[in-house]
Backbone as ProteinMPNN parsed JSONL, in Angstrom:
{"seq_chain_A": "MKKLTVFSVLVTIFFYSGCGMVGVLGTPTRHEREIAAEYDLARDKKQKILVLVHQPGWLNARVNLRYYLTDAMIKELIRKLKIPSERLIDYGELAEFRSNKSDFSLLSHAEVGEALGADMVLLIMVEDYHLSKMAETDYYSGFLGAQAALLETATGGKLWPKSAKGKSIKVGFEVEEHGQGVAVQRLAAACAYCTTRYFYNCPMDKFKIFDDKSGVGWESWKK", "coords_chain_A": {"N_chain_A": [[-23.646, 71.759, 57.543], [-22.139, 72.14, 59.822], [-19.883, 70.739, 59.086], [-18.918, 72.354, 57.049], [-18.318, 74.644, 58.461], [-16.286, 73.758, 60.2], [-14.394, 73.049, 58.293], [-13.844, 75.586, 57.232], [-12.675, 76.812, 59.428], [-10.359, 75.26, 59.735], [-9.057, 75.818, 57.348], [-8.571, 78.518, 57.739], [-6.838, 78.432, 59.979], [-4.685, 77.01, 58.887], [-3.912, 78.78, 56.901], [-3.028, 81.09, 58.304], [-1.07, 79.995, 59.998], [0.532, 78.976, 58.069], [1.424, 81.301, 56.839], [2.958, 82.223, 58.89], [4.881, 80.23, 58.939], [6.018, 80.592, 56.455], [7.128, 83.059, 56.881], [9.081, 82.405, 58.77], [10.596, 80.536, 57.338], [11.403, 82.196, 55.329], [13.242, 83.859, 56.486], [16.6, 84.708, 56.452], [19.188, 82.405, 57.216], [22.029, 82.167, 59.46], [24.11, 81.272, 57.91], [23.212, 81.962, 55.405], [23.025, 84.727, 55.53], [25.032, 87.5, 54.633], [28.161, 89.235, 54.796], [28.799, 92.196, 53.37], [31.018, 92.785, 50.622], [33.9, 94.825, 50.949], [35.414, 95.733, 48.935], [35.015, 94.86, 45.647], [36.92, 92.739, 44.299], [36.935, 90.826, 42.317], [35.479, 91.839, 40.229], [36.957, 93.243, 38.428], [37.749, 92.209, 35.622], [39.907, 91.963, 33.791], [42.17, 93.12, 34.79], [45.496, 92.897, 36.054], [47.03, 91.507, 38.948], [49.338, 92.115, 41.52], [50.674, 90.467, 44.223], [52.237, 91.72, 46.904], [54.484, 91.382, 49.383], [55.622, 93.076, 52.129], [58.33, 92.847, 54.093], [59.865, 93.848, 56.894], [63.35, 94.66, 57.499], [64.255, 94.254, 60.122], [62.79, 92.21, 61.08], [62.741, 89.085, 62.522], [62.636, 86.428, 60.837], [63.037, 83.225, 60.355], [62.33, 81.51, 58.385], [61.155, 81.498, 54.954], [59.104, 83.726, 55.034], [57.936, 85.643, 53.411], [57.541, 84.327, 50.969], [55.704, 82.266, 51.703], [53.479, 83.762, 52.539], [52.811, 85.156, 50.159], [52.254, 83.012, 48.42], [50.084, 81.779, 49.765], [48.225, 83.838, 49.681], [47.755, 84.186, 46.914], [46.674, 81.665, 46.272], [44.328, 81.764, 47.782], [42.919, 83.879, 46.59], [42.403, 82.767, 44.116], [40.87, 80.554, 44.876], [38.669, 81.549, 46.426], [37.734, 83.903, 45.147], [37.733, 83.176, 42.57], [39.543, 84.128, 40.725], [41.329, 84.072, 37.761], [44.461, 82.36, 37.328], [46.234, 83.513, 35.537], [45.876, 86.205, 35.845], [47.263, 86.897, 38.018], [50.359, 87.869, 39.259], [53.168, 85.84, 39.119], [55.033, 84.493, 41.877], [57.702, 83.761, 41.482], [58.486, 85.371, 39.349], [58.415, 87.878, 40.515], [60.341, 87.505, 42.539], [62.661, 87.137, 41.019], [62.857, 89.62, 39.764], [63.279, 91.215, 42.015], [65.781, 90.274, 42.941], [67.438, 90.989, 40.861], [67.374, 93.681, 40.83], [69.095, 96.171, 42.067], [68.392, 98.449, 43.447], [65.959, 97.868, 44.566], [64.681, 98.201, 47.051], [64.29, 100.892, 47.132], [62.278, 101.478, 45.417], [58.894, 102.44, 44.867], [55.785, 100.881, 45.875], [53.938, 100.988, 43.824], [55.62, 101.411, 41.644], [56.985, 98.997, 41.509], [54.874, 97.296, 40.905], [54.122, 98.332, 38.403], [56.409, 97.798, 36.88], [56.257, 95.067, 36.68], [54.03, 94.686, 35.211], [51.529, 94.865, 36.419], [48.193, 95.908, 37.242], [47.109, 96.445, 39.654], [48.184, 96.452, 43.06], [48.296, 94.248, 45.662], [49.03, 94.798, 48.755], [50.789, 93.482, 51.452], [51.754, 94.283, 54.502], [53.955, 93.312, 56.762], [53.978, 93.569, 60.21], [54.448, 92.478, 62.672], [55.775, 89.455, 63.923], [55.839, 86.281, 65.297], [57.14, 83.303, 66.317], [57.306, 80.498, 68.217], [58.948, 77.776, 69.696], [57.837, 75.181, 71.752], [59.272, 74.045, 74.769], [61.127, 71.034, 74.729], [59.462, 69.783, 72.912], [57.882, 69.377, 69.664], [56.106, 71.3, 69.205], [54.531, 74.396, 68.317], [53.882, 77.862, 68.972], [52.296, 80.711, 67.574], [52.197, 84.001, 66.033], [50.99, 86.536, 63.873], [51.053, 89.77, 62.706], [49.715, 92.196, 60.546], [49.312, 94.741, 57.985], [46.982, 95.26, 55.462], [46.51, 96.363, 52.127], [45.055, 97.666, 49.11], [46.34, 98.82, 46.144], [46.332, 101.144, 43.4], [48.124, 100.808, 40.478], [48.684, 102.69, 38.407], [48.266, 105.256, 39.496], [49.186, 105.083, 42.057], [47.52, 105.392, 44.094], [45.358, 104.521, 46.892], [43.036, 101.938, 46.82], [41.643, 100.379, 48.571], [41.757, 99.768, 52.079], [39.157, 102.249, 52.631], [39.174, 104.013, 54.811], [41.539, 103.979, 56.278], [45.148, 103.548, 56.545], [45.661, 100.939, 56.058], [44.176, 97.627, 56.266], [43.865, 96.114, 59.321], [45.272, 93.065, 60.136], [45.274, 90.29, 62.136], [46.492, 87.29, 63.228], [46.794, 84.057, 64.781], [47.932, 81.362, 66.952], [47.914, 79.122, 69.752], [48.887, 76.561, 69.939], [50.489, 74.451, 67.667], [50.947, 71.372, 66.436], [52.398, 70.104, 64.455], [54.964, 70.83, 63.652], [57.491, 73.274, 62.557], [57.344, 74.136, 59.811], [54.655, 73.636, 59.056], [53.428, 75.263, 60.908], [54.172, 77.866, 60.097], [52.985, 77.935, 57.554], [50.356, 77.744, 58.354], [49.928, 80.201, 59.673], [50.287, 81.913, 57.486], [48.209, 81.082, 55.766], [45.972, 81.725, 57.316], [46.226, 84.501, 57.484], [45.916, 85.16, 54.779], [43.281, 84.309, 54.351], [41.876, 85.989, 56.112], [42.283, 88.389, 54.908], [41.289, 88.165, 52.273], [38.561, 87.817, 52.724], [37.354, 90.283, 52.752], [36.923, 90.975, 50.174], [34.788, 89.812, 48.883], [31.275, 88.874, 49.05], [30.919, 87.619, 51.991], [29.732, 84.76, 53.719], [28.139, 85.11, 56.852], [28.643, 83.275, 58.922], [31.075, 82.285, 58.223], [32.887, 84.263, 58.249], [34.623, 84.904, 60.402], [37.406, 83.128, 61.544], [38.976, 80.469, 63.463], [41.69, 81.044, 63.958], [41.763, 83.765, 63.732], [42.676, 86.673, 65.265], [41.807, 89.232, 65.733], [41.451, 92.167, 67.576], [42.726, 91.131, 69.734], [45.346, 91.818, 71.908], [48.741, 92.328, 70.844], [50.768, 91.997, 72.666], [50.134, 89.859, 74.336], [50.929, 87.692, 72.934], [53.607, 87.586, 72.966], [54.847, 86.43, 75.049]], "CA_chain_A": [[-23.265, 73.127, 57.902], [-21.053, 72.026, 60.782], [-18.704, 70.319, 58.339], [-18.444, 73.52, 56.325], [-17.727, 75.551, 59.455], [-15.024, 73.159, 60.632], [-13.474, 73.188, 57.161], [-13.453, 76.988, 57.147], [-11.759, 77.081, 60.539], [-9.099, 74.597, 59.435], [-8.424, 76.582, 56.279], [-8.08, 79.758, 58.342], [-5.678, 78.097, 60.804], [-3.595, 76.651, 57.988], [-3.473, 79.984, 56.19], [-2.253, 81.967, 59.182], [0.134, 79.291, 60.428], [1.362, 78.885, 56.867], [2.084, 82.589, 56.68], [4.001, 82.265, 59.902], [5.953, 79.341, 58.517], [6.687, 81.242, 55.336], [7.941, 84.119, 57.458], [10.25, 81.794, 59.38], [11.42, 79.964, 56.278], [11.942, 83.27, 54.501], [14.283, 84.578, 57.208], [17.914, 84.138, 56.129], [19.948, 81.805, 58.304], [23.348, 82.792, 59.641], [24.925, 80.901, 56.76], [22.706, 82.673, 54.223], [23.327, 86.148, 55.671], [26.373, 87.789, 54.142], [28.802, 90.509, 55.09], [29.081, 92.737, 52.043], [32.413, 93.043, 50.266], [34.341, 96.212, 51.046], [35.882, 96.041, 47.576], [34.769, 93.69, 44.808], [38.141, 92.56, 43.52], [36.679, 89.929, 41.189], [34.757, 92.527, 39.155], [37.929, 93.757, 37.463], [37.98, 90.955, 34.91], [41.125, 91.9, 32.989], [43.313, 93.744, 35.455], [46.446, 91.98, 36.674], [47.248, 91.814, 40.366], [50.591, 91.699, 42.137], [50.68, 90.341, 45.677], [53.554, 92.197, 47.322], [54.653, 91.295, 50.841], [56.716, 93.907, 52.662], [58.846, 92.257, 55.328], [60.941, 94.742, 57.353], [64.641, 94.027, 57.724], [64.475, 93.893, 61.518], [61.941, 91.078, 61.443], [63.492, 87.835, 62.626], [61.864, 85.328, 60.268], [64.043, 82.244, 59.931], [61.817, 80.842, 57.19], [60.802, 82.463, 53.907], [57.743, 84.169, 55.323], [57.448, 86.38, 52.245], [57.047, 83.344, 49.993], [54.509, 81.592, 52.205], [52.364, 84.712, 52.518], [52.437, 85.403, 48.767], [51.649, 81.78, 47.899], [48.773, 81.597, 50.394], [47.333, 84.896, 49.206], [47.388, 83.869, 45.534], [45.776, 80.501, 46.308], [43.028, 82.175, 48.335], [42.251, 84.697, 45.573], [41.924, 81.833, 43.097], [39.852, 79.666, 45.454], [37.488, 82.255, 46.909], [37.238, 84.905, 44.212], [37.755, 82.573, 41.227], [40.378, 84.934, 39.839], [42.212, 83.204, 36.968], [45.865, 82.462, 37.721], [46.966, 84.387, 34.62], [45.717, 87.587, 36.284], [48.071, 87.065, 39.218], [51.789, 87.825, 38.974], [53.814, 84.703, 39.776], [56.034, 84.882, 42.873], [59.027, 83.594, 40.903], [58.765, 86.553, 38.53], [58.7, 88.954, 41.463], [61.61, 87.206, 43.208], [63.738, 87.386, 40.059], [62.962, 91.068, 39.613], [63.862, 91.741, 43.25], [67.196, 89.912, 43.027], [68.178, 91.664, 39.788], [67.214, 95.129, 40.969], [69.903, 96.557, 43.224], [67.708, 99.513, 44.191], [64.574, 97.429, 44.762], [64.132, 98.76, 48.296], [63.993, 102.309, 46.93], [61.121, 101.594, 44.538], [57.574, 102.462, 45.508], [54.997, 99.685, 45.581], [53.335, 101.194, 42.506], [56.684, 101.242, 40.646], [57.221, 97.551, 41.389], [53.724, 96.765, 40.187], [54.195, 98.774, 37.008], [57.515, 97.087, 36.237], [55.855, 93.676, 36.459], [52.824, 94.66, 34.39], [50.321, 94.743, 37.239], [47.313, 97.075, 37.324], [46.855, 96.667, 41.075], [49.103, 95.803, 43.991], [47.736, 93.877, 46.965], [50.185, 94.952, 49.635], [50.712, 92.92, 52.802], [52.867, 94.867, 55.259], [54.143, 92.58, 58.013], [54.377, 94.459, 61.299], [54.913, 91.683, 63.807], [55.803, 88.02, 63.639], [56.376, 85.589, 66.456], [56.991, 81.85, 66.245], [58.066, 79.998, 69.358], [58.883, 76.336, 69.925], [57.661, 74.81, 73.153], [60.406, 73.274, 75.269], [61.119, 69.569, 74.681], [58.4, 69.306, 72.013], [57.939, 69.954, 68.32], [54.92, 72.155, 69.129], [54.82, 75.814, 68.145], [52.843, 78.888, 69.075], [52.659, 81.718, 66.59], [51.375, 85.197, 65.841], [51.361, 87.379, 62.735], [50.297, 91.016, 62.598], [50.013, 92.845, 59.268], [48.374, 95.697, 57.415], [46.717, 94.929, 54.065], [45.955, 97.479, 51.351], [45.014, 97.47, 47.666], [46.786, 100.059, 45.5], [46.236, 101.252, 41.948], [49.479, 101.006, 39.972], [48.802, 103.891, 37.567], [48.307, 106.481, 40.297], [49.758, 104.842, 43.371], [46.473, 105.657, 45.08], [44.805, 103.393, 47.621], [41.669, 101.563, 46.462], [41.047, 99.728, 49.758], [40.462, 100.236, 52.594], [38.929, 103.677, 52.422], [39.27, 104.855, 55.995], [42.794, 103.838, 57.014], [46.283, 103.236, 55.654], [45.571, 99.519, 55.75], [43.274, 96.816, 57.088], [44.634, 95.389, 60.327], [45.08, 91.617, 60.124], [45.966, 89.649, 63.245], [46.185, 85.858, 63.295], [47.728, 83.352, 65.643], [47.468, 80.148, 67.629], [48.713, 78.784, 70.926], [49.539, 75.263, 69.74], [50.496, 73.738, 66.39], [51.723, 70.184, 66.809], [53.002, 69.443, 63.296], [56.272, 71.347, 63.304], [57.679, 74.665, 62.173], [56.853, 74.403, 58.463], [53.187, 73.683, 59.079], [53.051, 76.435, 61.713], [54.313, 79.055, 59.255], [51.94, 77.853, 56.538], [49.07, 78.015, 59.015], [49.842, 81.648, 59.859], [50.131, 82.524, 56.17], [46.875, 80.767, 55.263], [45.003, 82.491, 58.104], [46.359, 85.899, 57.061], [45.318, 85.254, 53.447], [41.824, 84.184, 54.504], [41.34, 87.172, 56.792], [42.382, 89.503, 53.968], [40.402, 87.901, 51.134], [37.147, 87.875, 53.109], [36.834, 91.634, 52.529], [36.8, 91.191, 48.736], [33.584, 89.171, 48.35], [30.194, 88.797, 50.028], [31.281, 86.449, 52.794], [28.705, 84.298, 54.661], [28.416, 85.592, 58.205], [29.195, 82.229, 59.782], [32.411, 81.924, 57.765], [33.715, 85.47, 58.225], [35.673, 84.808, 61.417], [37.942, 81.782, 61.72], [39.547, 80.219, 64.778], [42.997, 81.7, 64.11], [41.605, 85.219, 63.635], [42.897, 87.26, 66.589], [41.458, 90.654, 65.71], [41.003, 92.629, 68.889], [43.594, 90.582, 70.771], [46.6, 92.568, 71.976], [49.931, 91.6, 70.417], [51.632, 91.725, 73.798], [49.803, 88.558, 74.926], [51.549, 86.632, 72.121], [55.061, 87.727, 73.018], [55.337, 85.896, 76.32]], "C_chain_A": [[-22.084, 73.115, 58.861], [-19.756, 71.66, 60.071], [-18.081, 71.505, 57.604], [-17.746, 74.48, 57.261], [-16.367, 75.05, 59.908], [-13.972, 73.31, 59.541], [-12.946, 74.607, 57.041], [-12.442, 77.35, 58.225], [-10.382, 76.492, 60.254], [-8.315, 75.346, 58.358], [-7.798, 77.857, 56.831], [-6.822, 79.513, 59.165], [-4.461, 77.805, 59.931], [-3.003, 77.876, 57.298], [-2.57, 80.838, 57.056], [-0.976, 81.291, 59.678], [1.103, 79.16, 59.266], [2.103, 80.17, 56.628], [3.23, 82.718, 57.665], [5.187, 81.425, 59.501], [6.749, 79.953, 57.367], [7.617, 82.335, 55.848], [9.217, 83.569, 58.046], [11.203, 81.268, 58.312], [12.067, 81.038, 55.42], [13.029, 84.078, 55.173], [15.637, 83.942, 56.934], [18.577, 83.555, 57.369], [21.289, 82.514, 58.413], [24.256, 82.476, 58.465], [24.517, 81.695, 55.522], [22.981, 84.175, 54.301], [24.782, 86.401, 55.305], [26.866, 89.148, 54.626], [29.304, 91.048, 53.752], [30.563, 93.015, 51.842], [32.734, 94.528, 50.427], [34.908, 96.689, 49.705], [35.735, 94.77, 46.757], [35.944, 93.497, 43.856], [37.905, 91.717, 42.271], [36.015, 90.638, 40.006], [35.696, 93.037, 38.065], [38.468, 92.582, 36.654], [39.328, 90.854, 34.214], [42.363, 92.444, 33.687], [44.191, 92.712, 36.168], [46.797, 92.472, 38.078], [48.598, 91.28, 40.818], [50.395, 91.622, 43.643], [52.1, 90.664, 46.127], [53.628, 92.224, 48.85], [55.855, 92.118, 51.251], [57.105, 93.349, 54.026], [60.016, 93.095, 55.81], [62.216, 93.994, 57.702], [64.858, 93.561, 59.149], [63.699, 92.657, 61.937], [62.748, 89.783, 61.422], [62.616, 86.678, 62.145], [62.852, 84.322, 59.68], [63.586, 81.44, 58.71], [61.424, 81.919, 56.183], [59.34, 82.882, 54.06], [57.137, 84.881, 54.128], [56.849, 85.431, 51.199], [55.737, 82.721, 50.452], [53.288, 82.506, 52.18], [51.871, 84.971, 51.098], [51.702, 84.199, 48.185], [50.245, 81.575, 48.457], [47.763, 82.614, 49.883], [46.853, 84.608, 47.787], [46.401, 82.702, 45.492], [44.387, 80.881, 46.802], [42.252, 83.026, 47.338], [41.677, 83.814, 44.466], [40.751, 81.021, 43.633], [38.565, 80.407, 45.789], [36.884, 83.202, 45.883], [37.189, 84.399, 42.776], [38.528, 83.447, 40.234], [41.314, 84.002, 39.075], [43.681, 83.431, 37.325], [46.66, 83.396, 36.821], [46.815, 85.868, 34.972], [46.594, 87.909, 37.489], [49.548, 86.898, 38.878], [52.436, 86.705, 39.792], [54.91, 85.171, 40.741], [57.445, 84.778, 42.318], [59.44, 84.796, 40.073], [59.129, 87.743, 39.417], [60.059, 88.749, 42.13], [62.8, 87.478, 42.293], [63.954, 88.885, 39.864], [63.642, 91.685, 40.829], [65.369, 91.477, 43.299], [68.051, 90.633, 41.982], [68.142, 93.186, 39.893], [67.93, 95.59, 42.232], [69.234, 97.629, 44.081], [66.247, 99.164, 44.47], [63.929, 98.092, 45.973], [63.754, 100.232, 48.156], [62.756, 102.54, 46.056], [59.829, 101.659, 45.349], [56.828, 101.187, 45.126], [54.363, 99.784, 44.193], [54.368, 100.982, 41.403], [57.003, 99.764, 40.433], [56.088, 96.912, 40.588], [53.773, 97.095, 38.709], [55.271, 98.005, 36.248], [57.147, 95.649, 35.895], [54.538, 93.56, 35.695], [51.531, 94.498, 35.147], [49.517, 96.037, 37.221], [47.032, 97.455, 38.772], [47.89, 95.918, 41.899], [48.365, 95.527, 45.301], [48.914, 93.797, 47.926], [49.898, 94.362, 51.017], [51.945, 93.398, 53.552], [52.965, 94.176, 56.62], [54.661, 93.531, 59.079], [54.912, 93.699, 62.506], [54.815, 90.206, 63.452], [56.478, 87.329, 64.808], [56.083, 84.103, 66.302], [57.895, 81.247, 67.307], [57.849, 78.498, 69.543], [58.767, 76.051, 71.412], [58.768, 73.851, 73.578], [60.137, 71.768, 75.225], [59.964, 68.993, 73.861], [58.675, 69.838, 70.615], [56.706, 70.823, 68.091], [55.344, 73.617, 69.041], [53.602, 76.672, 68.476], [53.264, 80.0, 68.118], [51.692, 82.878, 66.516], [51.907, 85.979, 64.645], [50.457, 88.597, 62.71], [50.696, 91.735, 61.322], [48.966, 93.905, 58.949], [48.216, 95.336, 55.938], [46.089, 96.129, 53.367], [46.017, 97.135, 49.867], [45.309, 98.803, 46.991], [46.575, 99.991, 43.992], [47.613, 101.606, 41.406], [49.64, 102.344, 39.248], [48.987, 105.168, 38.382], [49.035, 106.323, 41.627], [48.758, 105.064, 44.481], [45.917, 104.391, 45.7], [43.347, 103.164, 47.224], [40.908, 101.0, 47.661], [42.119, 99.589, 50.817], [40.352, 101.748, 52.472], [39.329, 104.535, 53.611], [40.588, 104.762, 56.764], [43.92, 103.519, 56.041], [46.261, 101.778, 55.24], [44.569, 98.831, 56.658], [44.129, 95.99, 58.045], [44.267, 93.904, 60.307], [45.912, 91.024, 61.256], [45.538, 88.191, 63.323], [47.202, 85.178, 64.204], [47.108, 82.121, 66.269], [48.41, 79.851, 68.791], [49.462, 77.468, 70.743], [49.37, 74.785, 68.304], [51.46, 72.572, 66.565], [52.473, 69.53, 65.646], [54.287, 70.104, 62.797], [56.274, 72.761, 62.769], [57.083, 74.984, 60.809], [55.346, 74.55, 58.408], [52.713, 74.909, 59.849], [53.116, 77.714, 60.884], [53.229, 79.082, 58.178], [50.563, 78.17, 57.125], [48.876, 79.512, 59.239], [49.576, 82.352, 58.528], [48.729, 82.303, 55.623], [45.802, 81.569, 56.003], [45.027, 83.965, 57.71], [45.698, 86.111, 55.697], [43.798, 85.198, 53.526], [41.238, 85.479, 55.068], [41.487, 88.445, 55.964], [41.357, 89.35, 52.854], [38.927, 88.069, 51.49], [36.531, 89.255, 52.894], [36.576, 91.924, 51.05], [35.627, 90.465, 48.086], [32.518, 89.151, 49.438], [30.347, 87.506, 50.827], [30.128, 86.044, 53.723], [29.097, 84.656, 56.091], [29.084, 84.531, 59.076], [30.593, 81.771, 59.356], [33.382, 83.112, 57.804], [34.888, 85.361, 59.199], [36.113, 83.358, 61.581], [38.644, 81.684, 63.071], [40.855, 80.983, 65.005], [42.942, 83.218, 63.958], [41.699, 85.816, 65.037], [42.661, 88.765, 66.586], [40.94, 91.058, 67.079], [41.829, 92.081, 70.036], [44.915, 91.333, 70.759], [47.805, 91.727, 71.588], [50.78, 91.169, 71.612], [51.401, 90.332, 74.391], [50.449, 87.414, 74.171], [53.073, 86.689, 72.171], [55.658, 87.143, 74.292], [56.284, 84.721, 76.069]], "O_chain_A": [[-21.164, 73.926, 58.761], [-18.685, 72.176, 60.388], [-16.859, 71.636, 57.548], [-16.718, 75.064, 56.919], [-15.409, 75.818, 59.99], [-12.82, 73.648, 59.811], [-11.761, 74.82, 56.783], [-11.487, 78.088, 57.983], [-9.362, 77.136, 60.497], [-7.095, 75.492, 58.437], [-6.685, 78.239, 56.469], [-5.857, 80.272, 59.076], [-3.358, 78.283, 60.196], [-1.79, 78.002, 57.132], [-1.496, 81.261, 56.629], [0.073, 81.928, 59.771], [2.321, 79.223, 59.437], [3.276, 80.156, 56.256], [4.303, 83.232, 57.35], [6.34, 81.818, 59.681], [7.974, 79.849, 57.308], [8.724, 82.524, 55.343], [10.294, 84.141, 57.878], [12.412, 81.499, 58.35], [13.139, 80.83, 54.852], [13.679, 84.897, 54.525], [15.806, 82.745, 57.162], [18.529, 84.151, 58.446], [21.641, 83.346, 57.578], [25.074, 83.303, 58.065], [25.357, 82.055, 54.697], [23.152, 84.83, 53.272], [25.659, 85.602, 55.634], [26.086, 90.077, 54.835], [30.134, 90.423, 53.091], [31.268, 93.424, 52.765], [31.922, 95.384, 50.077], [34.885, 97.878, 49.387], [36.268, 93.723, 47.125], [35.954, 94.03, 42.746], [38.607, 91.88, 41.273], [35.99, 90.1, 38.899], [35.284, 93.237, 36.922], [39.522, 92.031, 36.973], [39.849, 89.749, 34.061], [43.482, 92.245, 33.215], [43.691, 91.781, 36.8], [46.852, 93.672, 38.349], [48.954, 90.137, 40.534], [49.994, 92.603, 44.27], [53.047, 89.963, 45.773], [52.926, 92.99, 49.511], [56.969, 91.889, 50.781], [56.324, 93.373, 54.976], [61.078, 93.06, 55.188], [62.177, 92.845, 58.143], [65.567, 92.58, 59.376], [63.919, 92.116, 63.021], [63.361, 89.44, 60.411], [61.939, 86.028, 62.942], [63.432, 84.559, 58.62], [64.397, 80.763, 58.078], [61.367, 83.103, 56.516], [58.467, 82.444, 53.31], [55.944, 84.736, 53.861], [55.795, 85.702, 50.626], [54.774, 82.653, 49.689], [52.189, 82.07, 51.837], [50.665, 85.003, 50.851], [50.663, 84.344, 47.541], [49.323, 81.237, 47.715], [46.593, 82.293, 49.677], [45.669, 84.768, 47.491], [45.41, 82.747, 44.762], [43.384, 80.377, 46.297], [41.03, 82.899, 47.253], [40.595, 84.084, 43.945], [39.757, 80.82, 42.936], [37.477, 79.931, 45.463], [35.663, 83.295, 45.762], [36.684, 85.075, 41.88], [38.2, 83.493, 39.048], [42.026, 83.213, 39.696], [44.093, 84.56, 37.592], [47.637, 84.004, 37.259], [47.555, 86.701, 34.448], [46.659, 89.057, 37.929], [49.941, 85.898, 38.277], [52.268, 86.638, 41.01], [55.627, 86.13, 40.454], [58.299, 85.605, 42.637], [60.603, 85.198, 40.088], [60.037, 88.512, 39.103], [60.835, 89.694, 42.272], [63.826, 87.99, 42.739], [65.09, 89.357, 39.806], [64.483, 92.573, 40.692], [66.143, 92.364, 43.661], [69.242, 90.859, 42.194], [68.807, 93.887, 39.129], [67.421, 95.415, 43.339], [69.473, 97.712, 45.286], [65.401, 100.05, 44.595], [62.767, 98.495, 45.923], [62.99, 100.76, 48.963], [62.25, 103.659, 45.968], [59.699, 101.011, 46.388], [57.196, 100.502, 44.172], [54.263, 98.789, 43.476], [54.044, 100.44, 40.346], [57.261, 99.335, 39.308], [56.325, 96.09, 39.704], [53.5, 96.243, 37.862], [55.062, 97.608, 35.101], [57.664, 95.081, 34.933], [53.995, 92.465, 35.549], [50.535, 94.042, 34.586], [50.084, 97.129, 37.188], [46.755, 98.613, 39.087], [48.403, 94.88, 41.482], [47.876, 96.444, 45.96], [49.691, 92.843, 47.903], [48.903, 94.698, 51.66], [53.059, 92.959, 53.264], [52.159, 94.428, 57.515], [55.663, 94.216, 58.876], [55.73, 94.217, 63.266], [53.888, 89.775, 62.767], [57.551, 87.737, 65.253], [54.928, 83.695, 66.175], [59.107, 81.462, 67.297], [56.717, 78.016, 69.546], [59.503, 76.609, 72.225], [59.148, 72.954, 72.825], [59.073, 71.296, 75.625], [59.538, 67.859, 74.085], [59.583, 70.644, 70.409], [56.303, 71.062, 66.952], [56.36, 74.026, 69.603], [52.457, 76.262, 68.286], [54.455, 80.203, 67.883], [50.523, 82.761, 66.884], [53.116, 86.07, 64.434], [49.233, 88.468, 62.696], [51.886, 91.875, 61.038], [47.895, 93.958, 59.553], [49.21, 95.128, 55.242], [45.247, 96.823, 53.937], [46.907, 96.411, 49.42], [44.62, 99.795, 47.23], [46.633, 98.919, 43.389], [48.208, 102.598, 41.828], [50.628, 103.048, 39.457], [49.763, 106.048, 38.01], [49.446, 107.305, 42.244], [49.086, 104.945, 45.661], [45.994, 103.314, 45.108], [42.527, 104.08, 47.283], [39.687, 101.127, 47.752], [43.276, 99.319, 50.492], [41.345, 102.436, 52.237], [39.776, 105.668, 53.434], [40.736, 105.407, 57.802], [43.681, 103.254, 54.863], [46.786, 101.421, 54.185], [44.163, 99.375, 57.685], [45.015, 95.252, 57.614], [43.1, 93.539, 60.445], [47.122, 91.239, 61.319], [44.352, 87.896, 63.468], [48.322, 85.659, 64.374], [45.91, 81.871, 66.131], [49.563, 80.283, 68.797], [50.536, 77.273, 71.313], [48.255, 74.721, 67.786], [52.65, 72.771, 66.813], [53.12, 68.501, 65.838], [54.65, 69.946, 61.632], [55.227, 73.371, 62.554], [56.392, 75.991, 60.657], [54.824, 75.477, 57.789], [51.711, 75.525, 59.485], [52.216, 78.551, 60.959], [52.628, 80.125, 57.921], [49.72, 78.784, 56.472], [47.784, 80.036, 59.02], [48.752, 83.263, 58.448], [48.123, 83.224, 55.076], [44.84, 82.038, 55.394], [43.979, 84.604, 57.613], [45.009, 87.108, 55.48], [43.109, 85.956, 52.843], [40.239, 85.995, 54.567], [40.881, 89.467, 56.285], [40.639, 90.296, 52.529], [38.126, 88.431, 50.628], [35.307, 89.382, 52.859], [36.069, 92.992, 50.706], [35.484, 90.499, 46.864], [32.817, 89.381, 50.61], [29.945, 86.434, 50.376], [29.597, 86.891, 54.441], [30.257, 84.517, 56.48], [29.974, 84.838, 59.868], [31.221, 80.966, 60.043], [34.55, 82.981, 57.436], [36.021, 85.693, 58.849], [35.28, 82.465, 61.74], [38.876, 82.693, 63.736], [41.101, 81.502, 66.093], [43.974, 83.884, 64.047], [40.884, 85.495, 65.902], [43.27, 89.488, 67.375], [40.099, 90.377, 67.666], [41.666, 92.505, 71.18], [45.539, 91.47, 69.707], [47.893, 90.554, 71.953], [51.425, 90.122, 71.584], [52.333, 89.697, 74.886], [50.522, 86.295, 74.679], [53.747, 85.918, 71.488], [56.838, 87.342, 74.578], [56.804, 84.134, 77.018]]}, "name": "protein", "num_of_chains": 1, "seq": "MKKLTVFSVLVTIFFYSGCGMVGVLGTPTRHEREIAAEYDLARDKKQKILVLVHQPGWLNARVNLRYYLTDAMIKELIRKLKIPSERLIDYGELAEFRSNKSDFSLLSHAEVGEALGADMVLLIMVEDYHLSKMAETDYYSGFLGAQAALLETATGGKLWPKSAKGKSIKVGFEVEEHGQGVAVQRLAAACAYCTTRYFYNCPMDKFKIFDDKSGVGWESWKK"}
């Protein structure tokens, strides 16, 4: 009888502790928890996308920032969203169209997209750019501020984000020790990452990266 009682107690303990363990094991970890996509860009299986970087004339960018941003954005869409490359307008095609179109600056973003056969335009509007070499070194500090928006070519209407003219993207770093080229690529890659993360269910622990400077005032990067 005692053996039966002890067995019953052990079963009861195991059952309740097991339930507790199941509860713990069933709780999503930070990696498993996801931040929901604001716009599911990958769902549009057949629509073609043009990545269009608007770089204002007053911006002092001694390197081809437009190219690096476009290239990084396309690579990130392929890597993270698994969008086939044939759905993305090649930068060379855009560059040729721009050079052959004398009134390119007068065209709307939707008109450029339509001319190149795109259904959507992922617009990256550069607002601030700062790259500074540290004295007597090959080290650089850098900052890039931009607004990102997704437009529908047919109507020119904005698909994303819903509540503002664009999603504010701010990236930067205090030290990059591998020279100017790598520094520019690093800014472009960070901008592409911080834009793409809104287009898929991103794991919570991967949403924010080291070079993400959202919430940091631009003025602190202009010293």
